[in-house]
N, C-alpha and C positions, 0 to 999 in steps of 0.2 A: 435676250431680251429681258427689258430690266419690268418688273411690275410693282408698281406704286399703289399702297390701297387698295388691291383687286383687282385695279386698273393697268394694262399696258400700256406699254408710250408705244409702242407697234403701230406701222401706218395700215396694216391689214384691214381693208376693208371692207371686206369679203362676206356677204353672209350668214357664212358659215361657222365665223370667228366672233365669240365674244371675249371683250378683256385681252384677249391674244391669245387665248383656248381656243384650238380647232377644236367644231364641232361633228356635225354628221356633214359629209360633202352635199350640197345640194344636187346632186346628182341620185344618189343614195334616193331622196327624197322625193322628188320628181320620176323615179321609177317606180318608187313605189305605187306614186298617185294613180301611174299612166296604167298600173299594172291591175290598178285597184278597177279602172275606168273599162278598160280590158274587158274585168272578167265583167262586167257588169253589160257591155255591149256584147256579149255573147252570151250572157243568157237572156236578153232581149233578144236578140235574133232566134235562139229557142225556143223562144218562149211564143215568138211570132211566127213560126217558120219561115222565118228570113234568114237563108246560106248567107247571103253575101254581108249583112249585119254581123252575124255567126264568127265567119270570116274575119271579119276587120278588127273584130274583137280579140279573136285570137291574135290578130296580126300584132294590135297594141300590148298584148301582155309580155308578147318576146321580146318587143322593143323596151317596155320598162324593163323587163329583166336583164336585157342588157346593158340599158342603162345605169338601171342599180348598182348590178355586175361590177361596171366601170366606176360608178362611184366609191366601192368598198375599194377598189385596188386603189384609189388614187389618195380615201384616207389610209390604206396600209404605208403607201410608199413617205405622206407627211408624216405619220406618226416615227417613222425609220428615222427616216429625216430629222426629226424632233429628239429622237432618243427616244421618244417614247415606249415602246416594245425592246 
């Protein structure tokens, strides 16, 4: 991939790529957000003595963790393919 003036001529338009440089995978970002929202729901459920909200928060945290790990795996594969590691 040729870089000219700090910008790549690559056609990769994904939101996790800037000037042809891969940043953090969007699943890592989304997973982290989902984990945070889940934690807040769990705390809300605990504070209001609502086991359904608490369980929903725990579920969202688990989903977020899985999504984050999936994003990390994709980043690793991308880095290896690009020769970064």
